[in-house]
N, C-alpha and C positions, 0 to 999 in steps of 0.2 A: 504465430497462430492466428487463425481467422475462423469466422463462422459462429453463429449464436445458436444455442440450443436451450430451450426452456425446460428440457427434461433434466431430472436430477435436482439437487439442492443448491441453494445459494450460500456462499461463504462471505463473511465480512471480517476483515482483519484491521485493527486500528491500534494506534500507539499513544503517544503523549497527548493528554487532554481528552482521550476517548476511552476511558477504562470500562465502560459498559454501554450497551446499546439501548436497553430499556424499552423498546417498542415492539418486541416480538409477542405474539399471542401464545399463551400457555408456556412461557419460557421456563426452562429448568437449567440450572448451572451445576455442573459436576465435573469431576476429574475423569478423563477417559484415557485408557492405555493404548499406546501404539508401540510398534517395533523399535521406536527411537526414544521412548520415554513417555511419561504422563503429560497430559495437556488439560488445563482448565478451560472448558468450553460451555457456552450458553447455547441451548437448542430450543427452538420454538418454530413458529410459522410467521410469515410476513406476506400479506396479500394471498393467503392460501398456499404458499409455497414453503416447504421445509427450509429453514434458514439457520445457519450456525455461525456464532460470533466468537472470535478469539481476541483477547487483549494481549498484544505482543509481549508486553513487559510483565505479564502475570498479575496476580492479585496484589493490590497496593502499589503497583508500578515499581517493583523491586528488582527486576532483572535488567541489567544494563544491555545495551544493544549488541555488544560483541559476545555476550553469553546467552542470548536467546536461543532456544532449541528450535531453530527454523524447520529442521527436518521433521520433528515431531508435530509442529503446528500444521504444516501442509499435509502430513500423512493423516493426522486426525480428521482433517476436512475431506481428504480423499476417501478415507474409510467410511465417512458419513454419507458418501454419495454426492459430494459437491462437484458440480461441473463448471461453475463460474465463481470467481472471487472478485469482489470489489474491495480494494485496499484504500486506507487513508494514511497518508504519510505527512508528517509535519517536517518542514524543510527550511533551509536557508536559501535565500534568493541571490542569483547572480544576474543583475540587470532587471530584477523584479523587486517589488516593494512588499513590506509586511502587509498581510491581509489578502494578497492576491492568491487566486486559485489556478492550478495548472493540471491538465491531464497529460502526463508525460507519454512519449512514444518510444523512448530509447534509454539506454543507461551505459555508464562506464563504471567498472568496478575497481575501486582503489583499496579494497579490504585485503588483509593478508593472512588471517588466522582462522577462517570460518570453514565449517563443513558445507561445501558449496554444491554437493551433488549426492544423489542416492546411489550413483554408479561408481562406487569407490573400490570395486574389486572384491567386496565381501560377500557377494551373492553370485548366483549362476548366470546373472544377466550379462556378464562379460563387459567388454568395452562398448559403451554407448555414447554416441555424439548427438546431442539434441540441437536442432536448428534454433538460432536466436536472431534470425534476420528481422523478425517482427516480434519482440518479446512481449509486448503489451497488445492484447487482442484488439483488433481494429474495431470490431462491432461493439464490444463492451465500452471502448473509448467513445464511440459515437453515441451510445446510450447515455453515458455520463454527460457528454456535451449537450445532448438534447434535453436531459433532465435539468441541467443548469439553466438552459434557456427558458424552460417552462417556469423555473423558480425566479427568473429575473436576475440571476447571478452571472456576472462576467467571469469567464474562464478562459485561460490561455490554452489554445489548441496545439498541443505538441510541446516537447521540451526534452532535455537530456538530464536524467537523474545521475548525479555523481555520488556513488556510495563510498563513504569513508568509515573507518573502523570504529571510531568513538572509544569510550564515551566522551572524550574531550571534544571540544569544537575544533574546527580546522584552523590552520595558520593562514596568515595573509599570503604567504608564498604558495601554499597548497591551493588557495582559491585562484591566484593568478594562473597557476598551471591548469587548473580545471577550466577556467574561463577560456584559455588559449585553445583547449581541446573541444570547446563547444558546449560544455556543461552549463545548464541554466538553473538547476536547483541541486542542493547538496543535502544529504541525509545519512543516517547510520543504519537504516533497517530495510531499505528497498531491495538490497541484494544480501543473501541469496533467495529471498522470498519468491521473486518473479521467476528465477531460474528453476527452483524446485517445483513450482506450479507447472511450469512447462514440461518438466520431466515426468510429471504425473498426468499430463494431458488435460490440465485444468485451465480454461480461459481465465486471464488475469488482466485487470486494469487498475490503475492507481490514480486517485484524486489527491493532489498535493496541496497543502495549505502552507503558504510562505509565512513563517513566523518572524523572520528577521532578515535584513540584508546580511549576506555572508561576510566573513571576517575581512576587514579592510575596506568594506563598501558602505559603512555607516556614515553618519553625519560627519564625524571626525574619524578618518581611517585608522588612526593610531590610538587615540585616547577613548574611543567609544567601545567598551567591551560588550560582548554578547552575554546576556544573563538569562538564567532560567525564569526569572521574574518577568522579563520581557516576553519570552517565548510563551509562558503560561497566560499572560495577559492577552496576547494576540490570538492564541489558540481558543481561549474562552470566548473572545469576541466573534471568532469565525465559526465556532462550533455549530451554531444554529443553521447557518447557510450550508455547511457541509452535511449535516444530518438531513436537511430538507432535500438536498440533491440525492443523497443515498435513498431516501424514501421514495422519491419519484422514480429513480432508476430501478429500484426493486419492484415497484408497481408495474413499470413498463415491461420488465423482464418476465414477471409472473403472468402478465396478461398476453404476452406475445405481440403487443401492439406498440410498435416503435417505427412507424412509417417515416417520421421526421428524423429518425436516427439512422437512415440508410438501410433499414431492415424491411420487414414485411409491409 
């Protein structure tokens, strides 16, 4: 997908460590109904633009990644008139250190049990094949990179997101496999989110925060476990930078002024 439009609303989706946005004007949180189930969504405005926020794991971070109703989440944003989604993903790093930020440009899907499409034969749409040559919108990626530069935050431009089922962390063997295939970050929520957005014609980009070296890549490859305490600590430390980048990106998109992002 490519091309930026400031028409329509902005969507923000975030997971671990980002359970609320808290910066929207006149924001209201409510359950909204979709054809795929209810979604808790916060609605308000950001820099004069309608903005909708969804916490992937639901209230209290209680929904594990393999049970998230991704179709309902994306549909709720589509129904609200969202044309662009900025996602935040907390990930493990392959060749990257805790605290680094990445704007990924591709993915490999290793999940096995998820509802991956809206086109499952249950509607009159028939068989639909959506192009995924460029799953992450080029111009939204450029806006995130430009926003990071304005904030003085170093961000890796490009990377491959490896999506695993979860909720367990990956094994050392799985990480070796993923590394061989060119994966640079691993997580449990990036797919099918990006795919479903593409099917609904919504531009999508992801800002990834590396919370830990992936399995087998820590200080001691065997005896250094990955813990949620570690993930939470790094996420908390990086939250300010992530939110600052989102704020600048939202401002750029709302104003249509993003000359240094390859746009107007």
